[in-house]
VONUTI-626272 format. One record per atom (N, C-alpha, C, O): atom name; z, y, x. Coordinates in steps of 0.2 Angstrom, whole numbers. Each point is the difference from the previous one (the first is absolute). Layout:
! VONUTI-626272
@atom CA | zz Z | yy Y | xx X
...
END
This chain:
! VONUTI-626272
@atom N | zz 0 | yy -6 | xx 4
@atom CA | zz 0 | yy 6 | xx -4
@atom C | zz 0 | yy 6 | xx 4
@atom O | zz -4 | yy 5 | xx -1
@atom N | zz 8 | yy -5 | xx 7
@atom CA | zz 0 | yy 6 | xx 4
@atom C | zz -6 | yy 2 | xx 3
@atom O | zz -3 | yy 5 | xx 1
@atom N | zz 0 | yy -11 | xx 2
@atom CA | zz -7 | yy 1 | xx 3
@atom C | zz -5 | yy 3 | xx -4
@atom O | zz -4 | yy 4 | xx 2
@atom N | zz 4 | yy -6 | xx -9
@atom CA | zz -5 | yy 2 | xx -5
@atom C | zz 2 | yy 8 | xx -1
@atom O | zz -5 | yy 4 | xx -1
@atom N | zz 11 | yy -2 | xx 1
@atom CA | zz 2 | yy 7 | xx -1
@atom C | zz -3 | yy 4 | xx 6
@atom O | zz -3 | yy 5 | xx -1
@atom N | zz 5 | yy -7 | xx 7
@atom CA | zz -2 | yy 3 | xx 6
@atom C | zz -8 | yy 1 | xx 0
@atom O | zz -2 | yy 5 | xx 2
@atom N | zz -1 | yy -11 | xx -3
@atom CA | zz -8 | yy 1 | xx 0
@atom C | zz -2 | yy 5 | xx -5
@atom O | zz -5 | yy 4 | xx 1
@atom N | zz 8 | yy -4 | xx -7
@atom CA | zz -2 | yy 5 | xx -5
@atom C | zz 1 | yy 7 | xx 2
@atom O | zz -4 | yy 4 | xx -1
@atom N | zz 10 | yy -3 | xx 3
@atom CA | zz 3 | yy 6 | xx 1
@atom C | zz -4 | yy 3 | xx 6
@atom O | zz -2 | yy 6 | xx 0
@atom N | zz 0 | yy -9 | xx 5
@atom CA | zz -3 | yy 2 | xx 6
@atom C | zz -8 | yy 1 | xx -1
@atom O | zz -3 | yy 3 | xx 5
@atom N | zz 0 | yy -6 | xx -10
@atom CA | zz -7 | yy 0 | xx 0
@atom C | zz -3 | yy 7 | xx -1
@atom O | zz 3 | yy 4 | xx -3
@atom N | zz -9 | yy -3 | xx 5
@atom CA | zz -3 | yy 6 | xx 0
@atom C | zz -7 | yy -1 | xx -3
@atom O | zz -3 | yy -6 | xx 1
@atom N | zz -1 | yy 10 | xx -5
@atom CA | zz 3 | yy 6 | xx -2
@atom C | zz 5 | yy -1 | xx -6
@atom O | zz -1 | yy -5 | xx -4
@atom N | zz 6 | yy 9 | xx 3
@atom CA | zz 4 | yy 0 | xx -6
@atom C | zz 2 | yy 7 | xx -2
@atom O | zz 0 | yy 4 | xx 4
@atom N | zz 2 | yy -3 | xx -11
@atom CA | zz 3 | yy 6 | xx -2
@atom C | zz 7 | yy -1 | xx 0
@atom O | zz 3 | yy -4 | xx -3
@atom N | zz 1 | yy 9 | xx 7
@atom CA | zz 7 | yy -1 | xx 0
@atom C | zz 3 | yy 7 | xx -1
@atom O | zz -2 | yy 5 | xx 2
@atom N | zz 7 | yy -5 | xx -6
@atom CA | zz 4 | yy 7 | xx -2
@atom C | zz 7 | yy -1 | xx 2
@atom O | zz 4 | yy -5 | xx -2
@atom N | zz -1 | yy 9 | xx 6
@atom CA | zz 7 | yy 0 | xx 2
@atom C | zz 3 | yy 5 | xx -4
@atom O | zz -1 | yy 6 | xx 1
@atom N | zz 7 | yy -8 | xx -4
@atom CA | zz 4 | yy 5 | xx -4
@atom C | zz 6 | yy 1 | xx 3
@atom O | zz 4 | yy -5 | xx 1
@atom N | zz -1 | yy 11 | xx -1
@atom CA | zz 6 | yy 2 | xx 3
@atom C | zz 3 | yy 5 | xx -4
@atom O | zz -3 | yy 3 | xx -5
@atom N | zz 10 | yy -2 | xx 6
@atom CA | zz 3 | yy 6 | xx -4
@atom C | zz 5 | yy 3 | xx 4
@atom O | zz 3 | yy -3 | xx 5
@atom N | zz -2 | yy 10 | xx -6
@atom CA | zz 5 | yy 3 | xx 4
@atom C | zz 7 | yy -2 | xx -2
@atom O | zz 1 | yy -3 | xx -5
@atom N | zz 4 | yy 6 | xx 8
@atom CA | zz 7 | yy -2 | xx -2
@atom C | zz 2 | yy 3 | xx -7
@atom O | zz 4 | yy -3 | xx -4
@atom N | zz -8 | yy 8 | xx 2
@atom CA | zz 1 | yy 3 | xx -7
@atom C | zz -5 | yy -3 | xx -5
@atom O | zz 0 | yy 2 | xx -6
@atom N | zz -4 | yy -7 | xx 8
@atom CA | zz -4 | yy -4 | xx -5
@atom C | zz -7 | yy 2 | xx -1
@atom O | zz -3 | yy -2 | xx -5
@atom N | zz 1 | yy 7 | xx 9
@atom CA | zz -7 | yy 3 | xx -1
@atom C | zz -4 | yy -6 | xx 4
@atom O | zz 0 | yy -1 | xx 5
@atom N | zz -5 | yy -1 | xx -10
@atom CA | zz -4 | yy -6 | xx 2
@atom C | zz -7 | yy 2 | xx 3
@atom O | zz -3 | yy 6 | xx -2
@atom N | zz 1 | yy -9 | xx 7
@atom CA | zz -7 | yy 1 | xx 4
@atom C | zz -3 | yy -7 | xx 0
@atom O | zz 3 | yy -5 | xx 2
@atom N | zz -10 | yy 5 | xx -3
@atom CA | zz -4 | yy -6 | xx 1
@atom C | zz -6 | yy 2 | xx 4
@atom O | zz -3 | yy 6 | xx -1
@atom N | zz 1 | yy -10 | xx 6
@atom CA | zz -5 | yy 2 | xx 5
@atom C | zz -4 | yy -6 | xx 1
@atom O | zz 3 | yy -6 | xx 1
@atom N | zz -9 | yy 6 | xx 0
@atom CA | zz -5 | yy -5 | xx 2
@atom C | zz 2 | yy -2 | xx 7
@atom O | zz -1 | yy 5 | xx 4
@atom N | zz 2 | yy -11 | xx -2
@atom CA | zz 1 | yy -2 | xx 7
@atom C | zz -4 | yy -6 | xx 2
@atom O | zz -1 | yy -5 | xx -4
@atom N | zz -2 | yy 5 | xx 10
@atom CA | zz -4 | yy -6 | xx 2
@atom C | zz 3 | yy -3 | xx 6
@atom O | zz -2 | yy -6 | xx 2
@atom N | zz 8 | yy 9 | xx 0
@atom CA | zz 3 | yy -3 | xx 6
@atom C | zz 5 | yy -5 | xx -1
@atom O | zz 1 | yy -4 | xx 5
@atom N | zz 2 | yy 3 | xx -10
@atom CA | zz 6 | yy -5 | xx -1
@atom C | zz -3 | yy -7 | xx 2
@atom O | zz -5 | yy -2 | xx -2
@atom N | zz 9 | yy -1 | xx 7
@atom CA | zz -1 | yy -7 | xx 2
@atom C | zz 6 | yy -4 | xx -1
@atom O | zz 6 | yy 3 | xx 2
@atom N | zz -6 | yy -9 | xx -4
@atom CA | zz 5 | yy -4 | xx -1
@atom C | zz 0 | yy -4 | xx 7
@atom O | zz -4 | yy -4 | xx 1
@atom N | zz 10 | yy 5 | xx 3
@atom CA | zz 0 | yy -3 | xx 7
@atom C | zz 3 | yy -7 | xx 0
@atom O | zz -1 | yy -4 | xx 5
@atom N | zz 6 | yy 3 | xx -10
@atom CA | zz 3 | yy -7 | xx -1
@atom C | zz 1 | yy -1 | xx -7
@atom O | zz -1 | yy 5 | xx -4
@atom N | zz 5 | yy -10 | xx 2
@atom CA | zz 1 | yy -1 | xx -7
@atom C | zz 4 | yy 4 | xx -4
@atom O | zz 0 | yy 1 | xx -6
@atom N | zz 4 | yy 4 | xx 10
@atom CA | zz 4 | yy 4 | xx -3
@atom C | zz 0 | yy 8 | xx 2
@atom O | zz 3 | yy 4 | xx -2
@atom N | zz -9 | yy -3 | xx 6
@atom CA | zz 0 | yy 7 | xx 3
@atom C | zz -7 | yy 3 | xx -1
@atom O | zz -5 | yy -3 | xx 1
@atom N | zz 5 | yy 9 | xx -2
@atom CA | zz -6 | yy 4 | xx -1
@atom C | zz 1 | yy 6 | xx 5
@atom O | zz 5 | yy 3 | xx 0
@atom N | zz -11 | yy -1 | xx 3
@atom CA | zz 0 | yy 6 | xx 4
@atom C | zz -5 | yy 5 | xx -2
@atom O | zz -6 | yy -2 | xx -2
@atom N | zz 7 | yy 8 | xx 1
@atom CA | zz -4 | yy 5 | xx -3
@atom C | zz -1 | yy 6 | xx 5
@atom O | zz 5 | yy 2 | xx 3
@atom N | zz -11 | yy 0 | xx -2
@atom CA | zz -1 | yy 6 | xx 4
@atom C | zz 0 | yy 6 | xx -4
@atom O | zz -4 | yy 0 | xx -5
@atom N | zz 7 | yy 6 | xx 6
@atom CA | zz 0 | yy 5 | xx -4
@atom C | zz -1 | yy 7 | xx 4
@atom O | zz 2 | yy 1 | xx 6
@atom N | zz -4 | yy 4 | xx -10
@atom CA | zz -1 | yy 7 | xx 4
@atom C | zz 7 | yy 3 | xx -2
@atom O | zz 5 | yy -3 | xx -2
@atom N | zz -4 | yy 9 | xx 5
@atom CA | zz 6 | yy 4 | xx -2
@atom C | zz -1 | yy 4 | xx -6
@atom O | zz -3 | yy 5 | xx -1
@atom N | zz 4 | yy -9 | xx -5
@atom CA | zz -2 | yy 2 | xx -6
@atom C | zz 6 | yy -2 | xx -5
@atom O | zz 6 | yy -1 | xx 2
@atom N | zz -8 | yy 2 | xx -9
@atom CA | zz 5 | yy -1 | xx -5
@atom C | zz 3 | yy -7 | xx 0
@atom O | zz 6 | yy -1 | xx -1
@atom N | zz -10 | yy -4 | xx 3
@atom CA | zz 2 | yy -7 | xx 0
@atom C | zz 5 | yy -1 | xx 5
@atom O | zz 6 | yy -3 | xx -1
@atom N | zz -7 | yy 5 | xx 7
@atom CA | zz 4 | yy 0 | xx 6
@atom C | zz 7 | yy 4 | xx -2
@atom O | zz 6 | yy -3 | xx 2
@atom N | zz -7 | yy 9 | xx -5
@atom CA | zz 6 | yy 4 | xx -2
@atom C | zz 4 | yy -4 | xx -5
@atom O | zz 7 | yy -1 | xx 1
@atom N | zz -10 | yy -2 | xx -6
@atom CA | zz 4 | yy -3 | xx -5
@atom C | zz 4 | yy -6 | xx 3
@atom O | zz 6 | yy -2 | xx -2
@atom N | zz -9 | yy -2 | xx 7
@atom CA | zz 3 | yy -6 | xx 3
@atom C | zz 6 | yy 2 | xx 4
@atom O | zz 4 | yy -4 | xx 1
@atom N | zz -4 | yy 10 | xx 1
@atom CA | zz 6 | yy 2 | xx 4
@atom C | zz 6 | yy 2 | xx -4
@atom O | zz 6 | yy 0 | xx 2
@atom N | zz -7 | yy 1 | xx -9
@atom CA | zz 5 | yy 1 | xx -5
@atom C | zz 1 | yy -6 | xx -4
@atom O | zz 6 | yy -1 | xx -2
@atom N | zz -10 | yy -3 | xx 1
@atom CA | zz 0 | yy -6 | xx -5
@atom C | zz -3 | yy -6 | xx 3
@atom O | zz -6 | yy 1 | xx 1
@atom N | zz 9 | yy -6 | xx 1
@atom CA | zz -3 | yy -6 | xx 4
@atom C | zz -4 | yy -4 | xx -5
@atom O | zz -4 | yy -5 | xx 3
@atom N | zz 3 | yy 6 | xx -9
@atom CA | zz -3 | yy -5 | xx -4
@atom C | zz -8 | yy 2 | xx -2
@atom O | zz -1 | yy 6 | xx -1
@atom N | zz -3 | yy -10 | xx 1
@atom CA | zz -7 | yy 1 | xx -2
@atom C | zz -3 | yy -6 | xx -3
@atom O | zz 3 | yy -5 | xx -1
@atom N | zz -9 | yy 6 | xx -2
@atom CA | zz -4 | yy -5 | xx -3
@atom C | zz -7 | yy 0 | xx 2
@atom O | zz -3 | yy 6 | xx 0
@atom N | zz 0 | yy -11 | xx 2
@atom CA | zz -7 | yy 0 | xx 2
@atom C | zz -4 | yy -5 | xx -5
@atom O | zz 1 | yy -6 | xx -1
@atom N | zz -6 | yy 10 | xx -2
@atom CA | zz -4 | yy -3 | xx -5
@atom C | zz -7 | yy -2 | xx 2
@atom O | zz -3 | yy 5 | xx 3
@atom N | zz 1 | yy -11 | xx -3
@atom CA | zz -6 | yy -2 | xx 3
@atom C | zz -4 | yy -3 | xx -6
@atom O | zz 2 | yy -3 | xx -5
@atom N | zz -9 | yy 6 | xx 4
@atom CA | zz -4 | yy -2 | xx -6
@atom C | zz -7 | yy -2 | xx 3
@atom O | zz -3 | yy 3 | xx 5
@atom N | zz 0 | yy -8 | xx -9
@atom CA | zz -7 | yy -2 | xx 1
@atom C | zz -3 | yy 0 | xx -6
@atom O | zz 2 | yy -3 | xx -5
@atom N | zz -7 | yy 7 | xx 4
@atom CA | zz -4 | yy 0 | xx -7
@atom C | zz -3 | yy -7 | xx -2
@atom O | zz -2 | yy -4 | xx 5
@atom N | zz 2 | yy 3 | xx -11
@atom CA | zz -3 | yy -6 | xx -3
@atom C | zz -5 | yy 2 | xx -5
@atom O | zz -2 | yy 6 | xx -1
@atom N | zz -1 | yy -11 | xx -2
@atom CA | zz -6 | yy 1 | xx -5
@atom C | zz 3 | yy 4 | xx -6
@atom O | zz -4 | yy 4 | xx -2
@atom N | zz 10 | yy -5 | xx 0
@atom CA | zz 3 | yy 4 | xx -5
@atom C | zz 8 | yy 1 | xx 2
@atom O | zz 2 | yy -3 | xx 5
@atom N | zz 1 | yy 7 | xx -8
@atom CA | zz 7 | yy 2 | xx 1
@atom C | zz 4 | yy -6 | xx 1
@atom O | zz 5 | yy 0 | xx 5
@atom N | zz -5 | yy -5 | xx -9
@atom CA | zz 4 | yy -6 | xx 0
@atom C | zz -2 | yy -4 | xx 6
@atom O | zz 4 | yy -5 | xx 2
@atom N | zz -10 | yy 6 | xx 1
@atom CA | zz -2 | yy -4 | xx 6
@atom C | zz 2 | yy 3 | xx 7
@atom O | zz -1 | yy -2 | xx 5
@atom N | zz 4 | yy 8 | xx -6
@atom CA | zz 2 | yy 4 | xx 7
@atom C | zz 6 | yy -5 | xx 3
@atom O | zz 4 | yy -3 | xx -4
@atom N | zz -4 | yy 4 | xx 10
@atom CA | zz 5 | yy -4 | xx 4
@atom C | zz 4 | yy 6 | xx 3
@atom O | zz -2 | yy 5 | xx 2
@atom N | zz 8 | yy -7 | xx 0
@atom CA | zz 5 | yy 5 | xx 3
@atom C | zz 7 | yy -3 | xx 1
@atom O | zz 2 | yy -5 | xx -3
@atom N | zz 2 | yy 9 | xx 6
@atom CA | zz 7 | yy -1 | xx 1
@atom C | zz 4 | yy 6 | xx 1
@atom O | zz -3 | yy 5 | xx 3
@atom N | zz 9 | yy -5 | xx -5
@atom CA | zz 4 | yy 6 | xx 2
@atom C | zz 5 | yy -3 | xx 5
@atom O | zz 4 | yy -5 | xx -2
@atom N | zz -3 | yy 9 | xx 7
@atom CA | zz 4 | yy -3 | xx 6
@atom C | zz 6 | yy 6 | xx 1
@atom O | zz -2 | yy 6 | xx 2
@atom N | zz 8 | yy -8 | xx -4
@atom CA | zz 6 | yy 5 | xx 0
@atom C | zz 3 | yy -1 | xx 7
@atom O | zz 1 | yy -5 | xx 3
@atom N | zz 0 | yy 11 | xx 0
@atom CA | zz 2 | yy 1 | xx 7
@atom C | zz 6 | yy 4 | xx 1
@atom O | zz 2 | yy 4 | xx -4
@atom N | zz 1 | yy -6 | xx 10
@atom CA | zz 6 | yy 4 | xx 2
@atom C | zz -1 | yy 2 | xx 7
@atom O | zz -1 | yy -5 | xx 4
@atom N | zz 1 | yy 11 | xx -2
@atom CA | zz -1 | yy 2 | xx 7
@atom C | zz 6 | yy -2 | xx 4
@atom O | zz 5 | yy 1 | xx -1
@atom N | zz -7 | yy -5 | xx 7
@atom CA | zz 4 | yy -2 | xx 5
@atom C | zz 1 | yy 5 | xx 6
@atom O | zz 5 | yy 2 | xx 2
@atom N | zz -11 | yy 1 | xx 0
@atom CA | zz 0 | yy 5 | xx 5
@atom C | zz -7 | yy 4 | xx 0
@atom O | zz -5 | yy -3 | xx -2
@atom N | zz 6 | yy 9 | xx 5
@atom CA | zz -7 | yy 3 | xx 1
@atom C | zz 0 | yy 3 | xx 7
@atom O | zz 6 | yy 1 | xx 3
@atom N | zz -12 | yy 0 | xx 0
@atom CA | zz 0 | yy 2 | xx 7
@atom C | zz -6 | yy 5 | xx 1
@atom O | zz -5 | yy -1 | xx -3
@atom N | zz 7 | yy 6 | xx 6
@atom CA | zz -6 | yy 5 | xx 2
@atom C | zz -2 | yy 0 | xx 7
@atom O | zz -4 | yy 4 | xx 2
@atom N | zz 6 | yy -10 | xx 1
@atom CA | zz -3 | yy -1 | xx 7
@atom C | zz 1 | yy -8 | xx 1
@atom O | zz 3 | yy -3 | xx -4
@atom N | zz -6 | yy 1 | xx 9
@atom CA | zz 1 | yy -7 | xx 2
@atom C | zz -7 | yy -4 | xx 0
@atom O | zz -6 | yy 2 | xx -2
@atom N | zz 7 | yy -8 | xx 4
@atom CA | zz -6 | yy -5 | xx 1
@atom C | zz -4 | yy -1 | xx -6
@atom O | zz -6 | yy 0 | xx -1
@atom N | zz 10 | yy -2 | xx -4
@atom CA | zz -3 | yy -1 | xx -7
@atom C | zz -4 | yy 6 | xx -2
@atom O | zz -6 | yy -1 | xx -3
@atom N | zz 9 | yy 7 | xx 3
@atom CA | zz -4 | yy 6 | xx -3
@atom C | zz -6 | yy 1 | xx 5
@atom O | zz -5 | yy 1 | xx -3
@atom N | zz 5 | yy -2 | xx 9
@atom CA | zz -6 | yy 1 | xx 4
@atom C | zz -5 | yy -5 | xx -1
@atom O | zz -6 | yy 2 | xx -1
@atom N | zz 8 | yy -8 | xx -1
@atom CA | zz -5 | yy -6 | xx -1
@atom C | zz -3 | yy 2 | xx -7
@atom O | zz -7 | yy -1 | xx 0
@atom N | zz 11 | yy 3 | xx -5
@atom CA | zz -3 | yy 1 | xx -6
@atom C | zz -5 | yy 7 | xx 0
@atom O | zz -5 | yy -1 | xx -3
@atom N | zz 7 | yy 6 | xx 6
@atom CA | zz -4 | yy 6 | xx 1
@atom C | zz -7 | yy -2 | xx 3
@atom O | zz -5 | yy 3 | xx -2
@atom N | zz 5 | yy -8 | xx 7
@atom CA | zz -6 | yy -2 | xx 3
@atom C | zz -4 | yy -4 | xx -4
@atom O | zz -6 | yy 2 | xx -1
@atom N | zz 9 | yy -6 | xx -3
@atom CA | zz -4 | yy -4 | xx -5
@atom C | zz -3 | yy 4 | xx -5
@atom O | zz -6 | yy -1 | xx -2
@atom N | zz 10 | yy 6 | xx -1
@atom CA | zz -3 | yy 4 | xx -5
@atom C | zz -6 | yy 5 | xx 3
@atom O | zz -5 | yy 1 | xx -3
@atom N | zz 6 | yy 1 | xx 9
@atom CA | zz -5 | yy 4 | xx 3
@atom C | zz -6 | yy -4 | xx 1
@atom O | zz -6 | yy 3 | xx -1
@atom N | zz 6 | yy -9 | xx 3
@atom CA | zz -6 | yy -4 | xx 0
@atom C | zz -3 | yy -2 | xx -7
@atom O | zz -6 | yy 1 | xx 0
@atom N | zz 10 | yy -2 | xx -5
@atom CA | zz -3 | yy -1 | xx -6
@atom C | zz -2 | yy 6 | xx -4
@atom O | zz -6 | yy 0 | xx -4
@atom N | zz 9 | yy 6 | xx 4
@atom CA | zz -1 | yy 6 | xx -4
@atom C | zz -1 | yy 6 | xx 4
@atom O | zz -2 | yy 5 | xx -3
@atom N | zz 2 | yy -5 | xx 10
@atom CA | zz -2 | yy 5 | xx 4
@atom C | zz 6 | yy 3 | xx 3
@atom O | zz 6 | yy -1 | xx -2
@atom N | zz -7 | yy 5 | xx 7
@atom CA | zz 5 | yy 3 | xx 4
@atom C | zz 5 | yy 5 | xx -4
@atom O | zz 6 | yy 0 | xx 1
@atom N | zz -9 | yy 4 | xx -6
@atom CA | zz 4 | yy 5 | xx -4
@atom C | zz 5 | yy -4 | xx -4
@atom O | zz 5 | yy 2 | xx -1
@atom N | zz -7 | yy -8 | xx -2
@atom CA | zz 4 | yy -4 | xx -4
@atom C | zz 6 | yy -3 | xx 4
@atom O | zz 6 | yy 1 | xx -2
@atom N | zz -8 | yy -3 | xx 8
@atom CA | zz 6 | yy -2 | xx 5
@atom C | zz 5 | yy 5 | xx 2
@atom O | zz 6 | yy -1 | xx 0
@atom N | zz -9 | yy 7 | xx 1
@atom CA | zz 5 | yy 6 | xx 1
@atom C | zz 4 | yy 2 | xx -5
@atom O | zz 5 | yy 3 | xx 1
@atom N | zz -7 | yy -5 | xx -7
@atom CA | zz 4 | yy 2 | xx -6
@atom C | zz 6 | yy -4 | xx -1
@atom O | zz 5 | yy 2 | xx -4
@atom N | zz -4 | yy -8 | xx 7
@atom CA | zz 5 | yy -4 | xx -1
@atom C | zz 6 | yy 2 | xx 4
@atom O | zz 0 | yy 2 | xx 6
@atom N | zz 6 | yy -1 | xx -9
@atom CA | zz 6 | yy 3 | xx 2
@atom C | zz 5 | yy -5 | xx 2
@atom O | zz 4 | yy 1 | xx 5
@atom N | zz -3 | yy -6 | xx -9
@atom CA | zz 5 | yy -5 | xx 0
@atom C | zz -2 | yy -7 | xx -3
@atom O | zz -4 | yy -1 | xx -3
@atom N | zz 9 | yy -4 | xx 5
@atom CA | zz -1 | yy -6 | xx -3
@atom C | zz 7 | yy -1 | xx -4
@atom O | zz 5 | yy 3 | xx 2
@atom N | zz -6 | yy -7 | xx -7
@atom CA | zz 6 | yy -1 | xx -5
@atom C | zz 0 | yy -8 | xx -1
@atom O | zz -5 | yy -3 | xx -1
@atom N | zz 10 | yy 0 | xx 3
@atom CA | zz 1 | yy -7 | xx -1
@atom C | zz 4 | yy -2 | xx -5
@atom O | zz 6 | yy 2 | xx -1
@atom N | zz -8 | yy -6 | xx -4
@atom CA | zz 3 | yy -2 | xx -6
@atom C | zz 2 | yy -7 | xx -1
@atom O | zz -4 | yy -4 | xx 3
@atom N | zz 9 | yy 3 | xx -6
@atom CA | zz 2 | yy -7 | xx -2
@atom C | zz -3 | yy -1 | xx -8
@atom O | zz 1 | yy 4 | xx -4
@atom N | zz -4 | yy -9 | xx 3
@atom CA | zz -2 | yy -2 | xx -7
@atom C | zz 6 | yy -2 | xx -4
@atom O | zz 3 | yy -5 | xx 2
@atom N | zz -2 | yy 8 | xx -7
@atom CA | zz 6 | yy -2 | xx -4
@atom C | zz -2 | yy -3 | xx -7
@atom O | zz 4 | yy -3 | xx -3
@atom N | zz -10 | yy 4 | xx 1
@atom CA | zz -2 | yy -3 | xx -7
@atom C | zz -7 | yy 0 | xx 0
@atom O | zz -4 | yy 5 | xx 2
@atom N | zz 1 | yy -10 | xx -6
@atom CA | zz -7 | yy 0 | xx -1
@atom C | zz -1 | yy -1 | xx -8
@atom O | zz 3 | yy -3 | xx -3
@atom N | zz -8 | yy 7 | xx 0
@atom CA | zz -1 | yy 0 | xx -7
@atom C | zz -8 | yy 0 | xx 0
@atom O | zz -4 | yy 2 | xx 4
@atom N | zz 1 | yy -5 | xx -10
@atom CA | zz -7 | yy 0 | xx -1
@atom C | zz -2 | yy 7 | xx -2
@atom O | zz 4 | yy 4 | xx -1
@atom N | zz -11 | yy -3 | xx 2
@atom CA | zz -3 | yy 6 | xx -2
@atom C | zz 2 | yy 1 | xx -7
@atom O | zz 2 | yy 6 | xx -2
@atom N | zz -4 | yy -11 | xx -3
@atom CA | zz 2 | yy 1 | xx -7
@atom C | zz 5 | yy -6 | xx -1
@atom O | zz -1 | yy -6 | xx 1
@atom N | zz 7 | yy 8 | xx -3
@atom CA | zz 6 | yy -5 | xx -1
@atom C | zz 0 | yy -2 | xx -7
@atom O | zz 2 | yy 3 | xx -5
@atom N | zz -5 | yy -9 | xx 4
@atom CA | zz -1 | yy -3 | xx -7
@atom C | zz 5 | yy -6 | xx 0
@atom O | zz -1 | yy -5 | xx -3
@atom N | zz 6 | yy 5 | xx 7
@atom CA | zz 5 | yy -5 | xx 1
@atom C | zz -2 | yy -5 | xx 5
@atom O | zz 3 | yy -6 | xx 0
@atom N | zz -8 | yy 7 | xx 4
@atom CA | zz -2 | yy -5 | xx 5
@atom C | zz 2 | yy 2 | xx 7
@atom O | zz 3 | yy 5 | xx 1
@atom N | zz -3 | yy -10 | xx 3
@atom CA | zz 2 | yy 1 | xx 7
@atom C | zz -5 | yy 4 | xx 4
@atom O | zz -6 | yy 0 | xx -2
@atom N | zz 7 | yy 3 | xx 7
@atom CA | zz -5 | yy 3 | xx 4
@atom C | zz -5 | yy -4 | xx 2
@atom O | zz -6 | yy 2 | xx 1
@atom N | zz 7 | yy -8 | xx 1
@atom CA | zz -5 | yy -5 | xx 3
@atom C | zz -6 | yy -1 | xx -5
@atom O | zz -5 | yy -2 | xx 2
@atom N | zz 6 | yy 4 | xx -9
@atom CA | zz -5 | yy -1 | xx -4
@atom C | zz -5 | yy 6 | xx 0
@atom O | zz -5 | yy 0 | xx -3
@atom N | zz 7 | yy 5 | xx 6
@atom CA | zz -3 | yy 7 | xx -1
@atom C | zz -5 | yy 1 | xx 6
@atom O | zz -4 | yy 5 | xx 0
@atom N | zz 4 | yy -9 | xx 5
@atom CA | zz -4 | yy 1 | xx 6
@atom C | zz -4 | yy -6 | xx 1
@atom O | zz -4 | yy 0 | xx 5
END
């Protein structure tokens, strides 16, 4: 089951939205292509110096929504991955590696926009559409 989730989570292309909120509950959602599941319980995200990063400094909880279009709305695939921030870093080997990868894939300017890495623990999985089924039926 974990291998299936990692394969699904990490495949490209995919549409992904990371939602965060400030300490006073102001919600932000942003499209992210960088999140990678590096083991069965850990996700790493590269972010700019932006609202997402600011929110994570105030509130460690986030949710990453992955969607894949289908022939009709009931055929769409996806999963909601609930996360808790373990650490963030504005320097280091991981950040340098991710900046380099992003620069190769999306150009030097995109790589320069990356300010930090955020490492999360996966705390819950839910299907894209929760009709009382387990997440494994939604991917």
